[in-house]
matplotlib code that plots the C-alpha trace (Angstrom):
import matplotlib.pyplot as plt

x = [-1.5, 1.4, 4.7, 6.0, 9.3, 12.2, 12.2, 8.8, 9.1, 12.1, 10.2, 7.2, 9.7, 11.6, 8.2, 6.9, 10.4, 10.5, 6.9, 7.9, 11.2, 9.3, 6.5, 9.6, 11.4, 9.1, 11.4, 9.0, 10.5, 10.0, 8.9, 8.5, 5.1, 5.5, 4.7, 1.9, -1.0, -4.3, -5.5, -8.4, -10.3, -13.2, -15.7, -15.7, -13.7, -12.8, -9.3, -9.7, -10.9, -11.5, -9.4, -11.0, -7.9, -5.9, -6.1, -8.2, -11.1, -11.3, -14.3, -16.2, -14.6, -13.0, -16.4, -15.9, -12.9, -14.7, -17.0, -15.5, -17.6, -17.2, -18.6, -18.0, -15.4, -13.2, -12.7, -14.5, -13.7, -15.0, -15.5, -18.6, -19.4, -17.6, -14.1, -14.1, -11.8, -9.6, -7.8, -8.8, -6.0, -5.3, -5.6, -2.4, 0.9, 3.8, 7.5, 9.5, 7.2, 6.1, 2.5, 0.6, -2.7, -5.0, -6.4, -9.1, -9.6, -11.6, -9.5, -9.8, -9.6, -6.3, -5.4, -2.5, -1.1, 0.3, 3.2, 3.7, 0.9, -0.6, -3.8, -3.1, -1.9, 1.6, 3.3, 5.6, 3.2, 3.3, 1.6, -1.7, -2.3, -4.6, -5.3, -4.0, -0.4, -0.3, 1.6, 1.7, 4.4, 6.2, 7.2, 6.0, 6.4, 2.8, 3.1, 6.8, 9.7, 12.4, 9.9, 10.3, 8.6, 10.2, 8.4, 9.9, 6.8, 3.6, 0.1, -1.5, -4.8, -5.5, -4.7, -3.0, -0.2, 2.7, 5.4, 9.0, 10.5, 14.1, 14.9, 17.7, 15.8, 15.1, 11.9, 12.0, 9.7, 9.2, 6.2, 5.1, 5.2, 2.9, -0.4, 1.2, 1.9, -1.2, -4.6, -7.2, -10.5, -9.0, -7.2, -3.6, -1.1, 0.8, 3.5, 5.8, 8.6, 9.8, 12.7, 14.8, 14.5, 15.7, 13.9, 14.6, 11.5, 10.9, 7.8, 6.5, 3.6, 2.5, 5.8, 8.0, 10.0, 9.2, 11.1, 14.0, 14.3, 16.6, 15.8, 18.6, 17.3, 14.9, 12.0, 9.2, 8.0, 9.6, 6.2, 2.7, -0.7, -1.0, -3.6, -5.6, -6.6, -9.1, -7.7, -9.7, -10.6, -12.8, -15.9, -15.2, -18.3, -19.4, -15.8, -14.3, -11.1, -11.3, -8.8, -8.9, -6.6, -4.5, -1.7, 1.4, 4.5, 6.6, 10.3, 13.3, 11.4]
y = [52.1, 51.9, 51.3, 47.9, 47.6, 46.1, 43.2, 42.3, 42.4, 40.0, 37.8, 37.3, 36.7, 34.1, 32.2, 32.1, 30.9, 28.3, 27.0, 27.0, 24.9, 22.4, 21.9, 21.4, 18.9, 15.8, 13.3, 12.0, 9.4, 9.3, 5.5, 3.5, 2.8, 0.8, -3.1, -3.1, -5.4, -4.9, -7.5, -5.4, -3.0, -2.2, -4.2, -7.6, -9.6, -12.4, -13.7, -13.2, -15.4, -15.4, -17.4, -18.7, -20.2, -17.4, -16.8, -13.6, -16.0, -17.8, -15.9, -17.8, -21.0, -20.7, -20.7, -17.2, -14.7, -11.4, -9.7, -8.6, -6.9, -5.0, -1.3, 2.0, 0.3, -0.8, -3.8, -3.2, -5.2, -5.5, -7.9, -10.0, -10.7, -8.8, -9.9, -12.1, -11.0, -12.7, -12.0, -11.8, -13.4, -13.3, -16.7, -16.2, -16.5, -14.2, -14.4, -11.1, -8.4, -4.8, -4.0, -0.7, -0.2, 2.8, 2.9, 4.9, 3.1, 4.3, 5.3, 2.3, -1.1, -2.8, -4.0, -5.0, -5.8, -9.1, -10.2, -14.0, -14.7, -18.5, -19.5, -19.3, -15.6, -16.3, -13.6, -10.3, -7.8, -4.0, -2.7, -0.9, -0.4, 2.4, 3.6, 5.0, 3.7, 2.0, 2.4, 2.6, 1.2, -0.8, -4.5, -7.4, -11.0, -12.4, -15.9, -16.0, -16.7, -14.2, -11.6, -9.2, -5.8, -2.6, 0.7, 4.2, 6.0, 5.7, 7.2, 9.1, 9.6, 12.5, 11.0, 14.3, 13.5, 11.2, 10.2, 9.5, 6.1, 5.0, 2.5, 1.6, 3.1, 6.6, 8.4, 10.2, 13.1, 15.1, 14.7, 18.3, 17.1, 14.2, 16.1, 17.3, 13.8, 12.0, 12.9, 11.1, 10.6, 10.6, 7.8, 7.4, 5.2, 2.2, 0.6, -2.5, -4.4, -7.7, -9.6, -12.6, -15.2, -14.2, -11.1, -7.4, -5.5, -1.6, 0.1, 3.8, 5.9, 8.4, 7.6, 8.6, 5.6, 4.6, 1.4, -0.8, -4.4, -7.4, -10.5, -12.8, -16.1, -17.8, -18.3, -18.3, -19.7, -17.9, -17.1, -16.6, -14.5, -10.9, -10.4, -7.6, -8.3, -7.2, -8.1, -10.2, -8.8, -5.9, -4.9, -3.6, -4.7, -1.0, 0.3, -0.4, -1.0, 0.0, -0.7, -0.1, -0.1, -3.2, -3.6, -5.8, -6.2, -9.4, -8.6, -10.6, -12.7]
z = [4.5, 6.8, 5.2, 6.2, 7.6, 5.8, 8.3, 7.8, 3.9, 4.2, 6.6, 4.2, 1.2, 3.4, 4.3, 0.6, -0.5, 2.0, 1.2, -2.4, -1.7, 0.5, -2.4, -5.0, -2.8, -3.3, -4.6, -7.2, -9.6, -13.5, -13.5, -16.5, -17.3, -20.5, -20.6, -18.1, -18.7, -16.8, -14.2, -13.2, -15.4, -13.5, -15.5, -13.7, -11.3, -13.9, -13.0, -9.4, -6.6, -2.7, -0.3, 3.1, 4.1, 5.7, 9.5, 8.8, 8.0, 11.6, 12.7, 9.8, 10.5, 7.0, 5.3, 3.7, 3.0, 3.7, 1.5, -2.0, -4.7, -8.0, -7.2, -9.4, -11.3, -8.2, -6.1, -2.8, 0.2, 3.9, 6.7, 5.9, 9.4, 12.5, 12.7, 9.5, 6.6, 3.9, 0.6, -3.1, -5.4, -9.0, -10.7, -12.4, -10.5, -11.0, -10.2, -10.9, -11.5, -10.7, -10.0, -9.6, -7.9, -7.1, -3.6, -1.9, 1.3, 4.5, 7.3, 9.8, 8.0, 8.0, 4.4, 2.3, -1.2, -1.1, -3.4, -4.5, -2.2, -1.7, -0.8, 2.9, 2.5, 3.1, 1.1, 1.3, 2.0, 0.9, 4.0, 3.6, 7.5, 6.9, 10.3, 13.4, 14.4, 10.9, 7.8, 4.1, 1.6, 4.6, 4.0, 6.2, 6.0, 6.3, 7.6, 6.8, 9.0, 10.0, 11.6, 8.6, 9.4, 8.0, 8.0, 8.3, 9.5, 11.5, 10.6, 13.4, 14.5, 11.9, 8.4, 7.5, 10.0, 10.3, 12.5, 11.4, 12.5, 12.1, 9.5, 7.3, 4.3, 5.5, 5.3, 1.9, 2.9, 5.9, 8.1, 7.0, 3.5, 3.8, 3.1, 0.0, -1.2, 0.1, -0.6, 1.7, 0.0, -3.5, -5.6, -4.9, -6.5, -4.7, -6.6, -5.7, -7.5, -6.4, -8.1, -7.2, -4.6, -1.9, -3.2, -3.6, -2.9, -3.5, -2.8, -3.9, -3.0, -5.7, -7.4, -4.2, -3.3, 0.4, 1.0, -0.2, 1.1, 0.3, 2.0, 3.3, 2.5, 0.2, 2.8, 0.4, -2.7, -6.0, -7.5, -6.4, -6.8, -6.4, -3.5, -1.7, 2.0, 4.6, 8.0, 10.4, 14.0, 15.2, 13.5, 10.0, 8.4, 7.4, 6.7, 3.1, 1.1, -2.5, -5.3, -9.2, -12.2, -11.1, -13.5, -13.6, -15.7, -15.7, -15.4, -16.4, -19.0]

ax = plt.figure().add_subplot(projection="3d")
ax.plot(x, y, z, "-o")
ax.set_aspect("equal")
plt.show()
């Protein structure tokens, strides 16, 4: 065996140390999981209903709101006919709350986790734009005034790659760390907190905080449903969004 030069040994050690430090730097938070109640336990869709009133249901002339079903313990959504989506909402409404869902969507359909939604789908949206040039955990004003659209990264053609975007709340990880945090094809945890009106909203992916946003005016109702979306447009009748273990904790009661 040839003797390794000192420079080679140092280089190998540096690579190993750098790799270890990258993995150690994920800013995972210790979040409080107490006080949550289950909104969907995987056994039935009791407590949820589908709305046909959003603009994403135009293709059916608002006669259906996409296809929503219970499969393998998850809420599974898709377009029911090409271009026709919609939302599924909780029957109950919530004001200040924190919500946790687990998500395992196909890469392609546009979706969303709606906070304080009404039947028309007007809401503050935790973005689940899980496709090329999309985003997760950004905040979008769905049907709201003010052109609210905040995100600090773009998903790329390969789901393992992201591109940093400038935002007032900086991207909390490097693009190289994305495959370490996000596991496509597995269940990943999405989390959001909304308080006040105008609301302050915080979002997390797998317990790493990805966005903070404070609205400047009370432009929307102070309480509403929690909703999941299948976006209209295109043909996503054979690709699916999947959510499970939906839990909520009311705040400031």
